[in-house]
C-alpha positions in Angstrom: -5.2 44.1 31.4 -6.5 40.7 32.4 -4.5 39.2 35.4 -3.1 35.8 34.6 -3.8 33.1 37.2 -0.7 31.3 38.6 -2.1 27.9 37.6 -3.0 28.9 34.1 -2.5 26.2 31.6 1.1 26.6 30.2 2.4 25.3 26.9 3.4 21.8 27.8 2.8 20.2 24.4 3.9 22.2 21.4 2.6 19.8 18.9 -0.8 19.9 20.4 -0.7 23.6 20.8 0.2 23.9 17.1 -2.8 21.7 16.1 -5.1 23.7 18.3 -3.9 27.0 17.0 -4.5 25.9 13.4 -8.1 24.9 14.5 -8.6 28.4 16.0 -7.2 30.1 12.9 -9.6 28.1 10.6 -12.5 28.5 13.1 -12.9 24.7 12.8 -16.3 23.7 14.2 -15.3 20.1 14.4 -12.8 21.1 17.2 -15.6 22.5 19.3 -16.0 20.5 22.6 -12.4 19.2 22.4 -10.9 22.3 23.9 -11.5 26.0 24.6 -9.0 28.9 24.1 -8.5 31.9 26.3 -7.2 35.4 25.4 -4.8 36.7 28.0 -5.3 40.3 27.0 -9.1 40.2 27.4 -9.6 37.5 29.9 -12.3 35.8 27.7 -12.3 32.2 26.6 -14.0 30.9 23.3 -14.8 27.9 21.3 -12.4 27.2 18.4 -15.1 28.1 15.9 -15.9 31.5 17.5 -16.2 34.3 14.9 -14.8 37.0 17.1 -11.7 39.1 16.1 -8.6 36.9 15.8 -6.1 37.2 18.7 -2.4 37.1 18.5 -0.9 33.7 19.0 1.3 34.7 21.9 -1.8 35.8 23.8 -3.7 32.5 23.4 -3.7 29.7 25.8 -5.7 26.5 25.8 -8.0 24.5 28.1 -9.5 21.1 28.0 -12.8 22.4 29.3 -14.7 25.5 30.1 -14.4 24.6 33.8 -10.6 24.7 33.4 -10.7 28.1 31.8 -12.9 29.5 34.4 -10.7 28.2 37.3 -7.9 30.1 35.6 -10.0 33.2 35.9 -11.4 33.5 32.3 -15.0 34.3 31.6 -17.1 32.9 28.8 -17.5 34.7 25.4 -21.0 36.1 25.0 -20.8 35.5 21.4 -20.0 31.8 21.1 -21.1 30.8 24.5 -18.5 28.1 25.0 -20.0 27.0 28.5 -23.4 26.2 26.9 -24.3 23.0 24.9 -23.1 23.5 21.4 -25.6 24.6 18.7 -23.8 22.4 16.3 -24.3 19.5 18.6 -28.1 20.1 18.8 -28.3 20.5 15.0 -26.4 17.3 14.5 -28.8 15.4 16.7 -31.7 16.9 14.9 -30.3 15.8 11.5 -29.4 12.4 12.8 -32.9 11.8 13.9 -34.2 12.9 10.5 -31.8 10.5 8.8 -33.2 7.7 11.0 -36.8 8.7 10.1 -35.9 8.5 6.5 -34.1 5.2 6.7 -36.9 3.4 8.7 -39.8 4.9 6.8 -41.7 2.6 4.4 -42.0 5.4 2.0 -39.8 8.5 2.1 -41.3 11.1 4.5 -42.1 14.6 3.0 -40.0 17.6 3.5 -42.9 19.1 5.5 -43.1 16.1 7.9 -39.3 16.1 8.5 -39.3 19.8 9.2 -42.3 19.5 11.6 -40.6 16.7 13.4 -37.5 18.8 13.8 -39.4 21.8 15.0 -38.2 24.2 12.2 -39.4 25.6 9.0 -39.2 23.7 5.7 -36.7 26.1 4.2 -34.5 26.1 7.4 -34.6 22.3 7.7 -33.6 21.8 4.1 -30.7 24.1 4.4 -29.5 22.6 7.7 -29.8 19.0 6.3 -27.8 19.8 3.2 -25.2 21.5 5.2 -24.8 18.5 7.5 -25.0 15.7 5.0 -23.9 17.2 1.8 -27.1 16.2 0.0 -30.8 17.2 0.0 -33.3 15.2 2.0 -34.8 13.9 -1.2 -31.3 12.7 -2.4 -30.6 11.2 0.9 -33.9 9.2 0.8 -33.2 8.0 -2.7 -29.7 6.8 -1.7 -31.1 5.1 1.4 -33.7 3.2 -0.6 -31.2 2.2 -3.2 -28.9 0.9 -0.4 -31.8 -1.0 1.2 -32.5 -2.5 -2.3 -29.0 -3.6 -2.8 -29.1 -5.4 0.6 -32.3 -7.1 -0.4 -31.0 -8.1 -3.9 -27.7 -9.4 -2.5 -29.7 -11.5 0.1 -31.4 -13.2 -2.8 -34.9 -11.5 -2.7 -36.9 -11.4 -5.8 -36.6 -8.2 -7.8 -40.3 -7.4 -7.4 -40.3 -8.0 -3.5 -37.0 -6.1 -3.1 -38.4 -3.0 -5.0 -41.5 -2.8 -2.7 -39.5 -3.6 0.5 -37.1 -0.8 -0.4 -40.0 1.7 -0.3 -40.8 2.0 -4.1 -44.6 2.0 -4.3 -44.5 1.5 -8.0 -41.9 -0.5 -10.0 -41.9 2.0 -12.7 -40.5 4.6 -10.2 -37.7 2.2 -9.4 -36.7 1.4 -12.9 -36.5 5.0 -13.7 -33.5 5.3 -11.3 -32.1 1.8 -11.3 -29.2 2.1 -13.6 -28.0 5.3 -12.1 -28.1 3.9 -8.6 -26.8 0.5 -9.1 -24.7 0.9 -12.2 -26.5 -2.0 -13.8 -30.0 -3.4 -13.9 -31.3 -4.7 -10.6 -31.5 -8.4 -11.6 -27.9 -8.2 -13.0 -26.7 -6.7 -9.6 -28.4 -9.3 -7.6 -27.0 -12.0 -9.8 -23.4 -10.9 -9.5 -23.3 -9.2 -12.9 -25.2 -11.7 -14.8 -25.8 -10.7 -18.5 -23.2 -7.9 -18.0 -20.3 -7.8 -20.5 -17.1 -6.6 -18.9 -14.0 -6.2 -21.1 -10.7 -6.3 -19.4 -7.0 -6.3 -20.2 -3.8 -6.8 -18.1 -0.5 -5.0 -18.6 2.8 -4.5 -16.9 4.4 -1.4 -15.8 7.1 -0.2 -13.4 4.5 -0.2 -10.5 3.6 -3.9 -11.2 0.8 -5.6 -12.9 -2.2 -3.5 -13.9 -5.8 -4.7 -14.8 -8.4 -2.3 -16.5 -12.0 -3.4 -16.8 -14.9 -1.6 -18.2 -18.7 -2.2 -18.9 -20.4 -0.3 -21.7 -20.9 2.6 -19.3 -17.3 3.1 -18.5 -14.3 1.8 -16.5 -15.5 -0.1 -13.5 -11.9 -1.2 -12.2 -8.3 -0.2 -12.3 -6.3 -2.6 -10.1 -2.7 -3.0 -9.2 -1.2 -6.4 -8.1 1.7 -8.7 -8.4 0.3 -10.9 -11.1 -2.4 -11.2 -13.6 -4.1 -14.3 -12.2 -4.8 -12.7 -8.7 -6.1 -9.6 -10.4 -8.5 -11.5 -12.7 -9.7 -13.6 -9.7 -10.6 -10.4 -7.8 -12.6 -9.2 -10.8 -14.4 -12.6 -11.0 -15.1 -12.4 -7.3 -16.8 -9.0 -7.7 -18.8 -10.1 -10.7 -19.0 -13.9 -10.5 -21.7 -14.2 -13.2 -20.6 -11.4 -15.6 -19.2 -12.3 -19.0 -15.6 -11.3 -18.8 -14.1 -10.8 -22.2 -10.4 -10.1 -23.0 -10.0 -6.7 -24.5 -9.9 -6.2 -28.2 -7.5 -3.9 -30.1 -9.6 -0.9 -29.0 -9.5 -1.9 -25.4 -5.9 -2.5 -25.5 -5.6 1.3 -26.4 -7.3 2.1 -23.2 -5.0 0.1 -21.0 -2.1 1.6 -22.9 -3.4 5.0 -22.0 -3.6 4.0 -18.3 0.0 2.6 -18.3 1.3 5.6 -20.2 -0.1 7.9 -17.5 1.3 5.7 -14.7 4.8 6.0 -16.2 4.6 9.6 -17.0 1.6 11.5 -15.4 0.5 14.6 -17.1 -2.6 16.3 -15.7 -5.5 14.0 -14.8 -6.5 10.6 -16.2 -9.9 11.6 -17.7 -11.9 8.4 -18.4 -15.6 7.6 -18.6 -16.3 5.7 -15.3 -18.9 3.3 -14.2 -18.9 4.0 -10.5 -21.1 2.2 -7.9 -21.3 3.6 -4.4 -23.4 5.5 -1.9 -24.3 9.1 -2.3 -21.7 10.0 0.3 -19.0 7.9 -1.4 -19.9 9.7 -4.8 -19.4 13.2 -3.2 -16.0 12.1 -1.7 -14.9 10.6 -5.0 -15.8 13.8 -6.9 -13.9 15.8 -4.4 -10.8 13.4 -5.0 -11.1 14.1 -8.7 -11.0 17.8 -8.0 -7.5 17.6 -6.4 -5.0 18.9 -9.0 -2.4 16.5 -10.1 0.9 17.0 -8.3 -0.9 18.2 -5.1 -2.2 16.4 -2.1 -5.0 17.0 0.4 -5.8 15.7 3.9 -8.8 13.6 4.9 -9.9 16.8 6.8 -9.6 18.9 3.6 -11.9 16.5 1.8 -14.4 16.5 4.7 -14.5 20.3 4.6 -14.7 20.4 0.7 -17.9 18.3 0.9 -19.4 20.3 3.6 -19.0 17.6 6.4 -15.9 18.8 8.4 -16.5 16.2 11.2 -16.8 13.2 8.9 -13.0 12.6 8.6 -13.3 8.9 9.4 -16.1 8.4 6.9 -14.1 10.2 4.2 -11.2 7.7 4.8 -13.5 4.8 4.6 -14.9 6.2 1.2 -11.4 6.4 -0.1 -10.6 2.9 0.9 -13.7 1.7 -0.8 -12.5 3.1 -4.2 -11.8 0.4 -6.8 -10.7 2.5 -9.7 -7.0 3.6 -9.0 -5.6 6.7 -10.4 -8.7 7.7 -12.2 -10.3 8.4 -8.8 -7.0 9.6 -7.2 -7.4 8.6 -3.6 -3.5 8.3 -3.6 -3.5 12.1 -3.3 -5.1 12.0 0.1 -2.8 12.1 3.1 -3.1 12.6 6.8 -2.8 16.1 8.3 0.7 15.5 9.7 1.9 14.5 6.2 1.8 10.7 6.8 0.8 8.9 3.7 -1.7 6.6 5.8 -3.0 3.4 4.0 -3.6 2.6 0.3 -5.5 -0.3 -1.1 -2.6 -0.9 -3.5 0.2 -0.4 -1.1 1.8 2.7 0.5 4.9 2.3 -1.7 2.8 2.7 -4.9 1.0 5.7 -3.3 4.4 7.4 -2.6 5.7 6.8 -6.0 2.5 8.1 -7.7 2.6 11.3 -5.7 6.3 11.7 -6.4 5.8 11.2 -10.1 2.9 13.7 -10.4 4.8 16.2 -8.3 7.8 15.8 -10.6 5.6 16.2 -13.7 
């Protein structure tokens, strides 16, 4: 049996040890580089993501670095090579460089050009890129162009110059994609919703004042607030040139459905949505809608669900960017420690929504 060094790192922080043990159990690659763990019965230390046979918890001890583990007498695992630069880190750098190439190129580079720059085969690069970003290189390039276009339009550029500056070498190619990427036509987006008709209605419920707004594509806003005037002003600020129309009888039925769900939630609030956001935000919002009513998930859970376990902070930012309360249930996302964290419409509302769904 391995002889334990007298200065071996002892358990001094039970909470930290519990967090590290969970990472080891889940073979969490995002924990690599933060610590290593040693197995007392074998004298070997590993990365948290190592795929070797699981050790018993009482035989595991943790070190902040490979040097600390080796000073305590442990030797590096030959499988995960914890004392070598991480493969995941090398791949992340490769994908980051590819993303930079896509974003800076006048026209989207081909898959062959990206793979050649990365020094791997087309097939291997495509697989690694999708694993790292959650989307294909082509989808990433399309989203990058759309994001660049949004910036050009918001800055007052003409539609024609914005289209070409964003990397579309033919306007027809852009117009094929415009409504799916912007949620409205490009001139309308640039002009703050000009010529867009948005119906809205305001109601009251036990959680406060509620505003529901929709284009002809679907619901574009569900907002909570303390009074109708402030909610309407927020809608006007988002779409300063849109035609805002008070809801008719049919639309009143929609807000009644929303309020009914808020008071007594059953299942999910399934509504047609007009969602505007980046490709990454769309993936996060889709993952939020997959959380069953009455349950919660952590930001880390969502990051893993979309295939980007290290993008926890970006997931939190995507949640905070959501403007459609309840229908995109960002209130169901909490911190790993169970803390409710923030919520655009107030933590008290978040707590109450979770409680009501759990009771239902």
